[in-house]
N, C-alpha and C positions, 0 to 999 in steps of 0.2 A: 283443489284437491278435496275429495269427498270426506266429510267428517266421519261418515260411517266406516270408511276404510281406514282412515288414519286414527288409530286409538291413542296416539301418544299425548301425554299431558303437555299443555302449553301454558307457561307462566307469562304474565304480562311483561312487556318490555319496559314498563314503567315501575317495575318492582323497586321499592325503596332501597337505598344503598345499604341500610343496616340489615337487610334480608339477604344480601348477596353471599355472605359467608356460609349460609345454610346450604348452598348448592355448589356442586363441583364445578370449577371454572372450565371454560372452553380452552383447549390447548391450541396455540398458534405457534408454528415453527417459523422463525426468522432466519433464513439462510442467506448470508451475504458475507463477503470478505472485507467489507468496509465497516469499521467500528462506528462511524458517524451514522450510517444507515440504521444500525441497531439502536443507537441512542435516540435518534429522531422518532423511530417507530415506537419505542418505549414511551417517549414523552407524549406523543399524539394519542396513544391508546391507553394512557394510564388510568383513566376513569371510565373506560368503556364497559358497558354491560348489555347483555341480550338475554331475554327470557329469564331474568332474575339471576343470571350467572355472569361473573366477571371473566377476565382473560388470564391465562398463564402463558407468558411468552417464553418460548424455548429458543435460546440463542446458539447458533452454530455458525462456523466461519468457513467451511469448506464442503465440497461435495462428499468427501469421504465421511466427515462427521455427520452430515445429513443422512446419508444412507444408514449409518449405524443407529442414528436416532430413530429412524422409522422401523428398523429391525427390532428395537427395544420397546417401542411404544406404538400400539395400533389404534389409539383413540385420538389422534391429532386431527383437529377439525380443518385447519387452514395451513397451507405452506406458502409463505411469501418468499419466493425463490429467485435469487439472482442468476442470470445466465452465465456471465463470465466470471469465473473464479480461478481455480488452478489452471484451467484450460479455457479456450474460447467457447467450448460446448459443455462445460461441467454441469451447468444447471439442467440442460437437456438430458444428460446422462442420469441425473437424479430422477427426472420424470420417468424415464424408462425403467429404472430400478423399482421405483414405487409402484408403478402400474403393472409392469410385466413380471418382474421377479418376485415382488412381495404380494402381488395380487390385491393391492389396496386400491379399490375404486371409489372409496368413500371420501377421503381427504380432498378438499377443494384446493387445487394448485393454481397459484397466480404467479406468472413470470413477471419479474421486475428487472428492467435492464436500463443501464445508462448508455448503452451502445446498440441502438436498434439495428444498425447495419450488420452487426455480427450475427444476429438471428432475426431475419425479416419476419414480421408478424404473420403475413399470409402463409408462409411455409410452415412456421411453427404451429399455428392453429390447425393447419391441415394435417400435419404429420405426427403431432404429439397430443396425448390426451391431457390437455390442460383446460382450465376453466376460465381463465382470463389472461390478458397480456397487457402490461402497462409499462410506459416509459416512466422512469423514476421522477422525471420533472413534472409529470401529470399529477402525481399523488400528493396533492395538498391535504391539509388537515381534514377538510370536509369530504373530499373524494376518498380518502383512505377509510374514513368512518363508513361511508356509503358502501365501499367495496367489502368491508368486513361484515357489515350487516347482511348484505346480499349473500355472501358465501356461507355465513352461519345459518341463515334460513334454509339454504339448499342442503347443507350438511345435516341440519336437524331433521329435515323431512326425509332425507335418504335413510338416516339412522332409524328414524321412527318406523318407516316402512320395513326396514330390515328386521327391526325388533318385532314388529307385528308378524312378519313372515316366520321368524324363528319361533315366536310364541305359538302361532297356529300350527307349525310343524310339531312342536312339542305337545300341543293338545291332541293332535292326531296320533302321535306316538304313544302318549299316555293312555289315550282312549283304546288303542289297539291292545295295549298291555292289559287293560281291564276287561275288554269285551270278550277275550278268549275264554274267560272263566264261565262255567255253566252252572255254578251253584252260588246261591246268594251269599253264603258266608265268605267264600273265596273272592267273590266279586266285591263285596264290601271292603275286605282287607286290601284288595287291589286298588280301590278308589283312594283309600287313605294313604297308601304307600306311594302312589303316583303323584300326589300333590306336591311332595317335596321336590321331585324331579321336574315337575311342571314349573315350579317357581325358580328354577335354575337357568331358564333360557337367557337371562341377562348375564352376560359374561362378567360384568363388573359389580354384581350384587350377589349376596348370599342370603337365602331365606331358608328357614327350617320349620317343619311341622313336627312339633314334639308331642303334642297331645291332640287327639281327635276321636270322633266316633261317627258311626252311621246309625240311624234309628228308623224304625218302621212302626206304623200305628197298629195297635190291636184294639180289642174291645175296651180296654182299660186306659188307653192313652198311648203316647209315644214311648217306645221301649228300645233301649240300646241293643243292637244285634252284633256289632263289631266295634272294637276300639283299639287304639294304639296309645303308648305312653301311659299316663295315669288312668286312662279310661279302659285299658286292657283288662282291668279287674272289675269293670262296672257292667258287664254283660247282663242283660235282663232287667237292669234298673230303669225306672221311668224318668223322663226328662224333667218332670216337675220337682224331682229331688236333686237335680243336677244343675240345671241352667239358672242364671240370674232371672229375677222376676221381670225385668224390663224386656229381656229377650223372649221369655214365655208370653208376655203380653203381645209382642209383635207377631208371634206365631199365631196367637188366637185371632189377631186382627187381619191375618192374610186374606186378601180377597182376589188374588190373581193366581193362575196355575203355578207360576214360579216366582219365588221371592228370594232375595239375597240380602244379607246384612254384613257390612264391612265396618268393623270398629277398630280401635287402637290395639286391642288384644285378641280379637277373634274374627273368624269368618263363619257365617252360617248360611246354608242354602236349604230351601224347602220347596218341594213340589207337591201339588195336590192333583190327583187324577179326577177329572170331571167335577172339580170343586167339592169332592166328598172327603170329609175329615177322616173317614175310615181308610182312605187310600193315600196317606201322606207319608213321604220319605224325607228325612232330614240328614244333612251333612254338617258337622260342626268341627272346626279346627281352631286351635289356640296357637299363639306365638308365631305369626306369619312374618314378623318383621314389619317393614313399611312398604307394602306393595304400591307400585305406581298405578296410574289410571289404566294403562295397558294391561298390567297384570290383574287388576281387579276385573276387567272385562273378560280376560281369558279365564279367570276363575269362574265367572258366571257362565261362560259358554260351556266349559268343561263340566261343571257341576250340574247344569241343566241337562246336558246330554246323558251323563252317567246316571243321574237320578231317574230320568225317564227310562233308560235301559234297565236300571235296577227294578223299577216297578214292573216292567214287562217280564223280567226274569222271575220276580216274585209271583206274578200271576201264573206264569208257566209252571213254577214249582207247585203252586196251589192246585193247578189242574192235574199235575203228575201225582200229587198227594192223594187227590180224589180217586185217580185211577188205581193207585196202590191199595187204597181202602176197599175199592170194589173188588180187586183181585183177592184180597183177604176174605172179604165177605163171601165171595163165590167159593173160594177154596174151603173155607170153614163149613159152608153148607154141605159140601161133598164129604168132608171129614166127619161131620156129625152123622151122616148116613152110615158110614162104615165104623162108627163108634170108636174112632181114633181118639187118643188122649188129647186134652185141651191144648197143650203147648207144642204138639208135634210140628205144626207149621212153623212156629217161631224158632224152635230148636233147629229144624232143617235149614231155615234161612240163616241163622247165626252160624251154624257149622259151615254152610256153603261160603259165607262171607269170609270166615276165618281161613278156610282152606284156599280160597282164591287169593287172599292176601299173602298167605304163606308161599304160594306158587309164584308170586311176583306179578300177578296180572294187573293191568292198568286200572285206574280208579273207575272209569266208566264201565268197564266190563264187570268189575267186582260188584258194583251197585246193580247192574242189570241182573246178574245171577242172584244176588240177595233178594231183589224185589220180585223176580219172576219165579223163584223156586217154589212158592206156595202152589203154583199151577201144575206141579209135577204129576199129581194124581187126579187132575180135573176129569179125565175120562171115566173115572169110577162112577160118575153120576148116572152112566148108562148101564151099569152092572146091577143085576137084581140083588135084593137084600139077602135072599137065601144063599147066594154065593159069596157076597161081600162080607157077610157076618157069620159064615159057617164056622162053628167051633172046632170041627174036625178037619182032617186033611181033605183037600179038594180032589175030586176024581180027575182023571186025565181030561175028560170032556169039559168039566167045570173050569179046570185050569186054562184050557184053550180060550174059553170065554173070558176069563179074568185077564188074560194077556191082551185082549183087544182094547183095554182101557188106554194103552199108550197111543195107539193110532187114533182112537176116538178123541182123546184130549187134544192131540195135534190138530185134527180136522176141525174141531169146534172153534178154534181161534185162528184158523188158517188165513182167513180173509182180512183179519185186522192188520192195519199198518202201524199200530202203536208199538214202540220199542219193547215194552213189557210183554206184549203178546207175542212178538216175533221171537224173543228169547224164550218165553214160556213154552211155545210150541216145540222148540228144539228140545227143551228139557223134558217135556211130557213124552215126546217120541223116543228119546234115547236113554232115559235114566234106568232102563232095565236091560240095556245092552251090556255085554260082558267083554272084558279085555281080551279073552281068548276066543271070542267070536261065537260063543254058545248062547248068547242072550237073545232077547226079542225086542221089537218085532222084525228087524231086518238082518239079524245076525252080523252086525258090524263088529269089527275087532280093532284093537289097538287104537292108533290115532285117527282111524276112520270115524271114531266116535268123537263128537265135539267135546271140547274141554268143559263146556257147561254141563253136558250129560254125564261126563266122567266124575265131575265134582259132586253133583247132586246124587249120583248113584251111591257114592260113599256115604254122604250125609244121611240119605234116606235109610239105607240098610243099618247104619250105625244106630240111628234113633229107633228103628223098628225093633232091633235086638235089645236095646236098653230099656224099653218100656213094655208094659203089659198090653197084650192084644187079646182079642177074643179066642184065639187059637193057641196062646202061649203066655207064660209068665215072663216078667222082666228079667234080663240077665244082669249080673254084676258088671260094672264098667271094665274091670280087669279082664273078664272073660270076653267082652266085646272087642277090646283092643287086641287080644290074642287071636280071635277069629279073623279080624280084618287083616292082620299081618299074615296069617296062614293062607289067606285067599288073595294076597297080592300077586299080580302078574297072571292070575287066572280069572277071577271075577272082577278084580279092580285094577285100575292104573297104578303101577308100583310107585310112580312119583307122587301121586296123590296120597297113597298110604304112607309113604315116607314122611310127607308133610304132616299127615294126621298124627303120626307118632311123635314128631318133634313138638307138636302143639298140645300134647296131652294135658298139661297143666291148665291151659286156657280152656280146653274142652270141658274139663271137670268143673270149671267155674260156670260155664254155660248151664250145665246140668244142676248145679247148686241154685242158680238164679231162676231157672224155669222148671221147677219141680211140678209134677202133676199132683 
């Protein structure tokens, strides 16, 4: 069997007897209606040990008791089973119950019989899922030892493979639960929360992750970005103020892309992208109990995968952040031409986010609207200054020219496949449409107008009225709220206006924070 496939820890069969008590014994069921058989078996196996573990003999005297024993305990390694007990086929009935009804394919079943003629070996081996067939007269001291060694090796390897399978399934499950997060904060929290469930794949052990954190490197060092337990209050702190010096030293000495540290009290995993210190991610967990060799390797597999995925997500967010900055720079360049107030874009974005949240939109759409709303007047870059900054009322001809900025803004970013631009062009095109269909450029009405356009329409007009422009003075917020309500169901989506009204206190906070 490949050592790479079999993760299970193997303790030497020569483990000193004083170490046996430290490991849970192997369970062996002795099923026989003869007391002498029980006594002899107990005597022969009294000092038996395998893989540093002794034996726990479970004595039952009938098929009925045996079936109940296996219903109650699912970790019995060997069943030494008599064929003839209450009936001539009682032992065979037990085999059927164990394999077919209880679906136990792990226990090694050895039939022992003093009457071979009652259950011929050839027929039994062929028709029943047993692992060996012995005449009781064959089982001398040495042969019984050999039989138990052989059965325990097989049971150990089967259980090891099953534990590996369960562990890998849990890694996949835990990974899936983490990978659906699109944002680094949620992703980091997911990593920490999944470790507890990952350690539970062993049905007979309980492990808990009480404290832990994820960290990412910045210009000043490794900084905690998410934490659980006592580290939930340590966000933003640097690891040099948190970790023991010996752990920090090992981090400094890391010379491979991935490194893990397993100690009595903690687990730490660290990956470095392209061996660059500036691209390091760290996962740290305390109080993991006593993980087995298998669990340690599963921890390494899981943490290596999720830290790599986290790095990719972090780089993606970095790219998206750069895109958002470019959006703001471009939009601010347009606003500076029209002499809009400095915080107009920020206020429209904050108002749009607030309204989207109040309407119950999902997080992705809320963030798209928030990040794309600064592009709403992008098309004004093509409008001449004498129209854009005219202090008097525009003529009918000038107003027609001004209205073209919606279509121009849409067309400028039409070919972009970036999400920000896809949402931004919808907003640019539709934020001057009106609920009653009298808006521009396409005269859409009601829900023909996208929710993005309806939200930004309210946010843009609200801010335009609230602030000084070249053609008007700023209105008082009370007057702005009155105007918005009066134009509900005509200029604006009534549901958006209702949301605006319920969020008045939060809106006033935005205007306190972003004063011109």
